[in-house]
Backbone bond lengths (Angstrom), bond angles and torsions (degrees), N, CA, C in turn:
res aa  C-N    CA-C-N  psi(-1)  N-CA   C-N-CA  omega(-1)  CA-C   N-CA-C  phi
1 L - - - 1.414 - - 1.564 106.66 -
2 L 1.281 118.81 -47.80 1.433 125.17 176.87 1.569 113.62 -55.12
3 G 1.391 114.65 -39.23 1.399 119.06 176.08 1.490 115.70 -66.38
4 L 1.370 115.08 -37.32 1.420 122.65 179.80 1.588 108.75 -70.56
5 L 1.327 117.12 -38.70 1.388 119.41 172.74 1.613 115.91 -63.02
6 A 1.273 111.47 -44.58 1.506 119.52 174.74 1.481 108.23 -54.34
7 A 1.299 117.04 -51.57 1.548 121.72 -178.04 1.501 110.79 -63.93
8 L 1.276 120.41 -37.17 1.433 122.13 176.25 1.604 111.61 -64.92
9 L 1.329 115.90 -44.11 1.468 118.32 178.65 1.486 107.67 -66.99
10 A 1.256 123.87 -41.02 1.468 126.13 -178.63 1.641 110.14 -58.38
11 C 1.408 110.06 -42.61 1.468 112.81 176.75 1.489 115.75 -63.53
12 L 1.380 113.14 -36.59 1.483 117.86 -177.71 1.554 107.23 -70.07
13 A 1.302 116.92 -36.13 1.491 123.68 -173.68 1.572 106.70 -69.80
14 V 1.262 121.61 -41.36 1.433 119.55 179.36 1.459 116.19 -89.33
15 G 1.292 121.22 5.87 1.380 122.25 173.02 1.499 118.86 102.68
16 F 1.328 121.10 8.81 1.439 125.45 173.39 1.568 102.28 -83.71
17 F 1.365 113.56 92.68 1.476 126.42 -162.53 1.494 105.33 -145.92
18 P 1.312 115.84 162.44 1.492 120.04 179.12 1.472 108.02 -77.06
19 Q 1.451 116.47 73.61 1.523 121.59 -169.10 1.494 111.09 -66.81
20 E 1.377 118.39 -39.05 1.383 121.16 177.40 1.533 115.24 -56.58
21 R 1.328 111.94 -49.70 1.435 116.54 174.92 1.483 116.44 -57.13
22 L 1.330 118.32 -39.02 1.420 128.19 175.56 1.540 110.85 -63.18
23 R 1.410 116.46 -43.02 1.415 120.66 179.13 1.522 108.32 -62.79
24 R 1.357 120.83 -46.57 1.427 123.09 -178.64 1.517 109.40 -63.10
25 L 1.272 118.92 -39.83 1.454 121.33 -178.93 1.540 111.19 -65.83
26 A 1.358 117.50 -46.61 1.436 118.28 174.40 1.481 117.13 -58.63
27 E 1.377 113.83 -41.65 1.423 115.85 175.76 1.445 115.01 -63.53
28 R 1.379 121.89 -38.61 1.473 125.65 176.26 1.454 110.38 -66.46
29 R 1.330 120.23 -40.54 1.477 118.92 174.49 1.524 114.26 -58.40
30 L 1.243 116.28 -42.94 1.452 120.44 177.89 1.540 113.33 -62.24
31 Q 1.290 113.33 -43.56 1.525 121.96 173.27 1.512 112.41 -57.64
32 V 1.254 113.37 -50.88 1.528 119.94 178.38 1.485 111.78 -53.03
33 S 1.398 113.82 -41.39 1.479 119.27 -179.00 1.487 112.40 -64.89
34 G 1.294 120.46 -8.45 1.475 122.83 178.45 1.501 113.24 105.65
35 A 1.323 116.84 6.82 1.497 118.11 177.16 1.568 111.19 -101.99
36 G 1.340 112.73 143.12 1.408 114.12 163.44 1.443 108.10 -75.43
37 A 1.356 115.14 127.50 1.464 120.39 -172.73 1.495 113.25 -142.02
38 R 1.260 117.26 144.65 1.488 126.15 168.19 1.482 111.73 -145.09
39 I 1.371 114.00 133.94 1.447 121.59 174.87 1.470 108.75 -117.41
40 G 1.380 117.03 114.64 1.411 119.14 -179.47 1.496 114.71 -72.84
41 G 1.307 115.71 -37.07 1.553 120.03 175.05 1.483 109.67 -155.63
42 L 1.405 112.96 153.02 1.446 119.91 -178.71 1.411 107.48 -148.80
43 H 1.401 120.37 129.38 1.419 122.08 171.87 1.550 107.63 -130.49
44 I 1.277 114.81 124.57 1.376 126.13 -177.93 1.497 115.28 -108.04
45 V 1.349 120.42 130.98 1.446 119.95 176.83 1.586 106.84 -119.94
46 P 1.372 117.49 97.05 1.452 119.95 -174.72 1.429 112.83 -53.59
47 A 1.274 121.94 -44.31 1.509 123.65 -174.10 1.512 112.12 -58.54
48 A 1.329 111.67 -33.89 1.501 115.51 177.22 1.473 117.20 -93.26
49 L 1.307 113.96 1.11 1.476 120.35 -173.63 1.553 111.10 46.31
50 S 1.351 114.91 51.18 1.441 120.27 -173.69 1.603 109.32 -137.47
51 A 1.290 114.92 160.71 1.395 120.04 -177.40 1.577 108.58 -147.11
52 E 1.288 120.89 144.00 1.417 122.26 174.67 1.590 104.02 -120.00
53 V 1.319 118.43 138.02 1.416 125.04 -174.56 1.568 105.59 -133.75
54 R 1.410 110.22 143.79 1.462 121.02 172.46 1.517 111.56 -134.12
55 D 1.298 108.99 145.09 1.584 118.66 176.41 1.637 107.84 55.50
56 L 1.288 114.95 50.21 1.431 122.74 174.31 1.514 108.79 -83.79
57 I 1.317 116.89 129.35 1.523 122.77 174.42 1.538 107.28 -130.74
58 I 1.309 117.11 126.02 1.412 120.73 171.32 1.540 107.72 -129.07
59 D 1.341 114.87 125.86 1.521 119.01 -169.34 1.488 105.20 -126.66
60 L 1.321 115.74 114.34 1.401 124.13 176.72 1.550 107.92 -107.68
61 S 1.298 119.08 -177.03 1.402 122.48 -177.05 1.516 113.01 -69.64
62 T 1.465 115.18 -35.28 1.475 116.92 -178.00 1.559 110.91 -115.41
63 V 1.348 117.40 -4.80 1.456 117.73 -170.53 1.598 105.23 -138.16
64 R 1.288 118.50 139.71 1.503 124.21 172.04 1.482 105.47 -128.01
65 L 1.338 119.39 130.91 1.382 124.39 -177.44 1.525 107.88 -124.34
66 E 1.329 118.30 123.88 1.470 126.40 175.89 1.495 112.29 -122.87
67 I 1.376 114.35 125.63 1.423 118.69 -170.34 1.615 104.92 -132.92
68 P 1.257 117.02 99.67 1.489 119.98 -179.81 1.493 108.97 -58.59
69 R 1.344 117.33 -48.39 1.385 123.36 -171.62 1.606 113.09 -142.86
70 G 1.293 125.23 130.23 1.469 123.06 -178.61 1.529 107.15 -156.34
71 R 1.280 112.64 156.72 1.539 123.86 173.14 1.465 108.56 -138.48
72 I 1.400 114.32 139.07 1.384 124.74 179.49 1.517 114.45 -131.73
73 A 1.273 126.74 127.66 1.424 128.13 179.16 1.614 109.00 -126.28
74 F 1.288 117.06 130.40 1.413 116.75 -178.69 1.632 109.16 -98.42
75 S 1.376 112.13 166.45 1.385 119.82 -176.45 1.535 108.61 -91.58
76 P 1.316 126.64 106.95 1.434 123.23 177.61 1.418 122.81 -50.44
77 S 1.383 112.51 -44.95 1.480 119.31 -174.03 1.575 109.13 -68.88
78 R 1.343 115.17 -40.02 1.456 121.23 -178.91 1.479 114.53 -71.39
79 L 1.464 115.19 -34.84 1.399 119.82 172.36 1.486 117.64 -60.56
80 L 1.459 110.97 -40.29 1.398 120.49 -176.79 1.534 108.97 -73.16
81 K 1.386 116.60 -39.60 1.435 118.38 176.90 1.530 114.13 -62.71
82 G 1.354 114.31 -38.99 1.432 116.97 174.89 1.522 115.92 -65.05
83 A 1.237 112.12 -40.39 1.566 118.63 -177.65 1.558 109.67 -66.86
84 L 1.368 115.97 -28.61 1.476 119.06 -173.53 1.552 107.18 -89.38
85 S 1.311 119.26 -20.67 1.437 122.31 -173.41 1.598 110.44 -81.25
86 A 1.256 114.53 163.55 1.426 122.28 176.32 1.600 110.86 -86.89
87 E 1.361 116.12 -8.22 1.403 119.95 -179.76 1.497 109.68 -80.75
88 R 1.361 115.04 167.50 1.386 124.48 176.44 1.554 108.93 -60.93
89 L 1.330 121.05 130.23 1.411 125.41 179.46 1.425 113.13 -53.51
90 L 1.348 116.52 129.34 1.523 119.61 173.11 1.476 107.74 -98.55
91 L 1.327 117.28 122.94 1.436 125.03 179.03 1.597 107.31 -74.42
92 S 1.397 113.83 102.73 1.453 114.84 -173.42 1.516 109.71 -105.44
93 I 1.308 113.31 120.07 1.422 119.40 178.95 1.601 111.75 -106.55
94 R 1.210 116.77 131.31 1.533 123.26 -177.02 1.514 104.08 -84.82
95 V 1.368 121.13 -51.19 1.493 123.74 -173.81 1.547 103.47 -136.25
96 L 1.343 114.40 135.34 1.417 125.47 166.86 1.571 110.95 -134.45
97 E 1.392 114.28 113.80 1.454 121.14 -176.59 1.527 107.40 -120.99
98 L 1.216 117.12 131.08 1.516 124.39 -178.68 1.433 106.12 -135.90
99 D 1.333 115.93 123.90 1.481 126.75 -179.09 1.586 106.61 -107.24
100 S 1.363 117.51 114.08 1.445 120.60 171.97 1.486 115.44 63.62
101 P 1.332 117.38 39.32 1.557 119.61 177.69 1.446 111.78 -69.72
102 R 1.328 115.69 149.20 1.466 122.86 178.12 1.525 112.18 -127.01
103 I 1.339 115.70 120.21 1.536 118.00 -175.14 1.571 103.48 -113.01
104 V 1.248 115.16 132.18 1.459 122.36 171.25 1.551 107.85 -112.44
105 I 1.318 122.95 119.66 1.422 127.37 172.24 1.483 109.93 -109.23
106 R 1.373 113.74 123.36 1.404 121.67 177.18 1.471 114.24 -97.83
107 G 1.330 121.73 103.25 1.437 122.15 174.56 1.418 118.62 -93.26
108 G 1.319 116.36 -177.00 1.462 122.94 -179.69 1.493 117.03 77.26
109 G 1.295 117.57 5.26 1.453 118.93 175.33 1.456 113.27 -102.16
110 P 1.462 118.95 -162.66 1.406 119.26 173.94 1.492 114.68 -74.78
111 G 1.341 117.87 167.60 1.447 122.83 -173.19 1.547 109.04 -54.66
112 G 1.462 110.11 154.41 1.427 116.72 178.95 1.487 113.21 -67.56
113 G 1.357 111.60 -165.17 1.493 120.55 -179.50 1.456 111.80 -82.99
114 D 1.259 117.25 -172.69 1.514 129.35 179.85 1.478 108.50 -75.36
115 S 1.473 118.55 106.26 1.367 119.74 178.91 1.574 110.55 -81.75
116 G 1.356 119.91 -10.23 1.389 124.38 -179.58 1.546 113.03 -61.11
117 T 1.334 118.67 -19.35 1.391 122.04 -176.69 1.605 112.66 -83.22
118 V 1.258 113.58 -10.21 1.496 119.45 -177.91 1.533 105.88 -79.79
119 P 1.340 115.47 125.50 1.477 116.48 178.41 1.567 111.68 -77.46
120 P 1.375 114.69 161.46 1.425 117.57 176.26 1.482 109.70 -56.90
121 L 1.282 117.47 145.58 1.507 126.57 -170.98 1.425 109.88 -127.73
122 A 1.389 119.03 137.78 1.439 120.86 169.46 1.573 104.64 -147.94
123 A 1.396 110.01 133.65 1.474 117.53 179.05 1.512 108.26 -129.76
124 Q 1.345 117.10 124.71 1.457 123.32 -177.64 1.549 111.09 -72.79
125 N 1.281 118.93 -41.99 1.420 123.07 -169.27 1.569 110.14 -141.87
126 I 1.309 112.92 101.25 1.442 124.02 -177.73 1.601 109.59 -102.99
127 H 1.257 121.88 124.59 1.418 122.81 173.10 1.439 113.16 -136.61
128 V 1.271 117.05 108.55 1.532 129.71 179.34 1.473 108.27 -111.50
129 T 1.328 114.90 129.81 1.439 124.03 178.45 1.525 113.13 -121.13
130 N 1.309 121.98 134.20 1.449 124.54 170.34 1.473 114.66 57.00
131 G 1.329 115.53 47.43 1.420 117.11 -175.27 1.531 106.64 -95.47
132 T 1.362 113.50 163.11 1.511 121.80 -177.63 1.491 107.35 -137.30
133 L 1.279 114.64 137.32 1.482 123.68 177.06 1.492 108.97 -124.06
134 L 1.408 116.92 127.30 1.437 125.11 176.66 1.494 107.08 -118.81
135 Y 1.413 113.71 125.88 1.472 120.83 179.52 1.566 106.39 -114.26
136 T 1.304 116.98 116.99 1.425 123.56 177.61 1.540 112.21 -107.56
137 D 1.365 115.55 127.72 1.436 115.79 179.48 1.589 105.59 -157.30
138 P 1.364 119.25 116.13 1.450 119.69 -174.51 1.583 111.33 -53.99
139 G 1.314 113.26 -26.80 1.468 115.95 -176.85 1.494 114.98 -70.19
140 L 1.331 118.69 -17.20 1.335 122.96 -177.58 1.466 113.51 -86.60
141 G 1.338 120.48 -14.10 1.471 124.92 179.97 1.592 111.40 77.36
142 G 1.267 119.80 9.71 1.483 122.92 175.52 1.528 109.34 165.49
143 D 1.329 111.39 157.89 1.426 116.16 -176.08 1.526 111.95 -75.01
144 V 1.278 117.56 149.81 1.546 123.26 170.24 1.499 108.71 -107.31
145 T 1.352 112.15 128.50 1.420 119.95 175.01 1.463 116.85 -124.17
146 L 1.379 118.11 130.47 1.438 123.41 178.07 1.559 106.97 -111.92
147 R 1.272 115.75 131.27 1.501 118.52 -178.31 1.505 112.47 -124.89
148 G 1.296 115.37 162.21 1.481 121.61 178.91 1.544 112.61 62.07
149 I 1.366 112.39 46.21 1.438 119.57 -179.90 1.473 110.29 -83.62
150 E 1.391 117.19 129.71 1.459 122.50 179.84 1.554 108.00 -126.11
151 M 1.326 114.85 134.16 1.475 117.82 175.38 1.464 112.22 -132.73
152 R 1.359 115.86 135.18 1.473 122.40 176.80 1.576 108.92 -140.44
153 G 1.283 113.30 136.47 1.483 120.78 176.37 1.498 117.74 130.51
154 G 1.173 120.16 -145.75 1.494 121.34 -174.83 1.433 116.52 -122.87
155 L 1.381 118.45 157.91 1.416 123.81 175.70 1.501 107.76 -124.79
156 G 1.403 117.38 126.85 1.435 120.03 -176.44 1.445 112.40 86.45
157 Q 1.418 119.39 -2.25 1.436 126.14 -179.44 1.513 107.21 -165.50
158 G 1.232 119.15 134.27 1.475 122.67 -179.25 1.559 114.20 67.97
159 T 1.261 121.75 -150.34 1.390 126.77 -179.88 1.502 114.64 -126.23
160 L 1.289 117.47 159.64 1.466 127.10 -177.11 1.502 106.60 -116.92
161 A 1.357 119.16 118.77 1.423 121.84 169.97 1.403 116.90 -89.31
162 L 1.269 118.35 122.73 1.551 122.69 -175.42 1.546 108.92 -115.91
163 T 1.322 112.22 132.05 1.547 121.16 174.82 1.520 110.72 -128.80
164 I 1.327 110.88 131.93 1.486 116.44 179.84 1.524 108.63 -119.46
165 R 1.320 119.00 121.39 1.520 118.96 -176.35 1.628 111.74 -70.48
166 G 1.306 117.51 -33.97 1.386 118.54 177.38 1.484 109.59 163.31
167 G 1.368 116.94 -170.66 1.480 115.95 -177.37 1.528 105.79 177.19
168 E 1.314 112.23 -165.15 1.501 118.03 179.24 1.486 110.36 -154.82
169 W 1.387 117.95 154.91 1.403 128.03 166.93 1.410 109.65 -108.23
170 A 1.357 118.38 110.39 1.454 120.49 -166.84 1.624 108.45 -96.80
171 R 1.337 111.32 63.03 1.513 120.01 172.08 1.560 104.98 -84.84
172 S 1.348 110.58 -179.96 1.492 116.45 177.43 1.480 115.97 -48.25
173 T 1.267 118.04 -39.95 1.492 127.41 169.06 1.450 105.80 -107.64
174 P 1.427 119.59 103.46 1.452 118.25 -175.67 1.513 113.94 -64.38
175 V 1.314 113.42 148.34 1.493 119.18 178.55 1.470 109.12 -123.66
176 S 1.324 111.21 124.57 1.539 118.77 179.90 1.548 109.50 -82.61
177 L 1.269 114.41 134.92 1.426 119.42 175.84 1.565 111.84 -108.53
178 G 1.376 112.89 132.80 1.452 115.06 -173.00 1.536 110.43 -92.40
179 Q 1.330 113.13 -167.76 1.508 119.74 -176.59 1.512 107.82 -67.56
180 A 1.345 112.03 156.63 1.536 119.39 177.35 1.511 106.87 -153.29
181 R 1.342 117.20 148.74 1.401 125.31 175.70 1.469 110.90 -133.75
182 A 1.313 118.70 144.49 1.365 123.52 -178.97 1.559 111.75 -145.85
183 E 1.329 116.52 152.29 1.423 120.53 174.00 1.523 106.34 -121.72
184 L 1.285 115.87 118.62 1.445 122.68 -175.14 1.510 117.73 -108.82
185 E 1.240 118.28 149.40 1.533 122.69 162.23 1.551 108.49 -117.54
186 I 1.331 110.67 126.51 1.493 113.87 -174.66 1.576 103.73 -129.31
187 S 1.334 118.28 121.68 1.371 127.06 -178.54 1.515 114.82 -71.59
188 P 1.336 124.48 163.40 1.431 124.62 175.49 1.524 111.90 -58.13
189 S 1.411 117.96 -26.44 1.444 115.69 177.83 1.551 111.35 -95.55
190 L 1.352 115.78 13.40 1.516 128.76 170.47 1.464 108.46 73.04
191 D 1.377 122.26 27.77 1.419 124.58 162.48 1.505 111.87 -69.00
192 L 1.312 118.02 133.63 1.438 122.68 -167.46 1.525 109.58 -109.58
193 R 1.341 119.18 139.14 1.478 126.40 174.41 1.510 106.85 -134.66
194 V 1.300 115.43 121.41 1.477 121.03 175.66 1.554 109.66 -83.19
195 R 1.288 119.22 118.26 1.483 118.00 -178.57 1.545 108.96 -92.55
196 S 1.286 116.14 -31.33 1.489 123.54 179.11 1.502 113.81 -155.01
197 F 1.326 118.05 147.12 1.458 122.07 178.60 1.503 106.38 -147.10
198 T 1.264 119.50 135.37 1.476 127.32 171.23 1.455 109.93 -141.33
199 A 1.361 113.92 141.27 1.441 119.94 -178.03 1.579 109.38 -143.51
């Protein structure tokens, strides 16, 4: 009996888990929160406090996020410290990797939702490759697209290096946008400070 229990615990630890049920649960939770959401695949490894996701779509009134592939791992010690403290829980991420994410921001409408519900956030190691940002606003006379977005560094601690390969402003006379680099400091409450910018 002890051997069977040990084998069961080992299976749970390495991720032999009702993954499809968890995927549907996570998808429903996102939908209940008011987001149009779809999760193509989700694999959670409890022992590592990590999850891999594919074909994730979150669609809000002003923002749409598409992530073909991503991985997130949390910091066990910091999660425990936050859970045991009387302070507001800090969502502490050890690793965040996103491959070819696409973000659509819809401007020109009424103000966004309540940002006060977002918990403080810290990420030790962010790695984003081949990202795309599309900004749409009728007042601009055309969409602005940034391509080849790369990000490395931290959020809520340290700095975040941002590189943009190029893009375009699709107005009546299109404008090409060249390469740009920036070094950012982003606080846990998502306050932004630009330390350097070159284009």
